[in-house]
N, C-alpha and C positions, 0 to 999 in steps of 0.2 A: 931398952930405949926406943925401940921401934913401935911398941904397942900403943903409946899415946898418939903417935902420928897416924897409925892405921885406924885407930878408933875415931879420931877426928875426921879422917877421910870418909869413913863409913857413915858417920852421922851427917856429914855434908851431902853425901850422895842420897841418903834417905830423905833429906830435906827438899831435894829438887822438885819432886812432884807437888809438894805443898806450896812451894814458891810459885811454880807454874800455875797452879790453881788460883792462888791469890791474885796473880797478875791478870789472868783471864777474867776473874770475877770483877776486878777493879775496872778493867776496860769495858766490860759489859755493863756494869753499873753506871758508868759515865755516859755510855751511849743511850741507856734507857732513862737517864735522869734520876736515878735512884740515889738521892742525897743521903739517906740513912745508911745505905750499904757502903757508899764511898766514905762516909764519916767513920763507920765501924772499921773499915780496912785501913784508913789513914791512922786511926787510933791504935792499930796494931803495928804501925811502923811503915806502912806503904807511903811512898812519896806522892805528894800532890802534883808533882811534875812528871809522873810516869807517862810514857808515850807508847802508842801502838806501833805497828811495824812500818807505818807510813810517816812516823814522826809527829803524829797528832797527840798533843798533850790532853789530859783530862779536861782542861779548860776549853781547848779547841773543840773537842767532841761535844761537850755540853753546849757551847756557844753555837756551833753549827746546827744542832738539832733543837735549839730554842729552849733549853732547860734553864730558865732564868734563876730558879731557886738554887740549883747546883752551882751555877756560875757565881752567884752571890757568895755561896759558902766557900768556893775555891779562891775567890778574891780575898775574902777575909782570912784565909789560910796562907795568904801571900804566894799564891801560885804565880809563875812567871807570866806576866801579861803579854809580853811581846815576843815570846818564843815563836819560831817558825817551823813548819813541817817540811817534808821533803819537797813540796811544790813551792815553798817560800811563803806560804800563807800564814797569817796570824789569826788569833781568835776573832779579832775585830773584823778582819777581812771576810772571814767565813760567815760571821753573823750578818754583816752588811749584804753579802751576796745572797744569802738565804732569806733575807727579809725578817730577821729576828730583832724587831725594834727594841723590846725591853732589854734584851741582852746587849745590844749596841749602847743603850743608855747606861747600863751598869758598867760596861767596860770603859766608856768615855769618862764617866764620873770617877772611876778608879785610877784614871791616868794612862790608859792604853794609848800608844802612839797612833795619832790620826793620820799623820803624813809620813810616808816612807817611800823608798825607791820602788819603781815598778808600778803595778796596778794598785792604787790606793783603795782604802775602804770606800771612799766617795765614788771612785770610778766603778767599782763593783756594784754599788747601789744604783748608780745611774744606768749601768748596762742592764741590770736586772729589772729596772723599773720600780724601785722602792722609793716613792716620792717622799714619804715622811722621814725615812732614814737619811735621805739626801738633805732634808731640812735640818735634822738633828746634827749631822756632821758639819754642815756649813756654819751653823750657829756655834759649834764647838771649835771652829777655826780651821777647818779643812781647806787646803789650797785648791781653789776652784779650777785652776789650769794645770794642775800637776800632771805631767806626761808620763806615760809608761815607756818601756824600752823602745817601742816602735812609734812613739809619739801620740798614742791614744790618750786624749784628755777625757774628763767626765762628759763634756759637751759632745765630743765626737762619739763616745759610747752611747749616749742617750739618743743622738741623731740617727745612729745606725739602727737602733732597735725600735725607733718610732715612739719614744716616750716624750710627747710634746709638753706635758706638765712639768717634767724635769728639765727640759730645755729651757722653758720659761723661768724656772726657779734658778737655774745656773746663770742665765743671762741677767737676771735681777741681781745676782751676786757678782756681776762684772766679769763673767767668763768672756774670753776673747774668741769671737767666732771665726777668726782667721788663723788659728793655730793649725799647723800642718802635721800630718803623718810623715814618716820617712819616705813614703811614696810621693809626697807633695800634695796629697789630697787634703782638703779642709772638711769641716763639718757639713758644708753645703754639698760637696761632692759625695760624701758618704751617705747623706740623707737621700740624694737623688738616686744613687746606685741601689739603695734599699727600697726605693719607691715611696719614700716619705716626703712627698712634694709639699705637704703642709708645713713641715719642719724646715725644709729648704727655703720656702717663702718667708717664714718667720725670721730665719737667720739673715736673709737678704735685707729685710726691713731694718735690721740693726747694723748693717754694713758688712755682712758676711759675703764673701766672694769665693769663686772657684779657684783652686790652686793649680789647676791643670794648665799646662803650657800649650797653647794652640799654635800650631805651626802652619804657615801659609806657603804653599808651594808656588814658587815663581817660575813661570815658563818663558 
């Protein structure tokens, strides 16, 4: 009665190197954008939602590195669009931050969540200076004033890093120039702190003000 159990255990142990090799091959193929290799491995039973050690799915890896053909294939294979990695990022967040416009367009068209708690894809794109991606996300319904955990909005992120064209685009989308960080600072304060005086001036022209409290010492 013990032989079948022992035989099954032996077969399972002998299979482990092959499973490990398949896993490594799948992750490497996704990073390299090798659609044919991913297709072959999925055809052999590998999951399209396989993750690396950091929780990045195949879709995240392909989106991050701009492999739009592989992204399209994974979407058609019903890969999870809104899965999060260990850092809390989604495929759309990663694509927006890295400036992968075609990937962003694929994911938006497929129904990936545009608005989510924390740093949204729009905030990432604004922070990194990807004007056309900001335009795509706004058109798709991204919340223009969505705040992160510390209050960072897309406008504050763009003001911090000196992206004037994006500041103008966000203001045209009715961004509030007086939203505050948890520190009490507004986009004007952040722009001035970063030396972006042109952005601070632009914000003031549309009603932007400093959020800092000025104390006057009375003697």
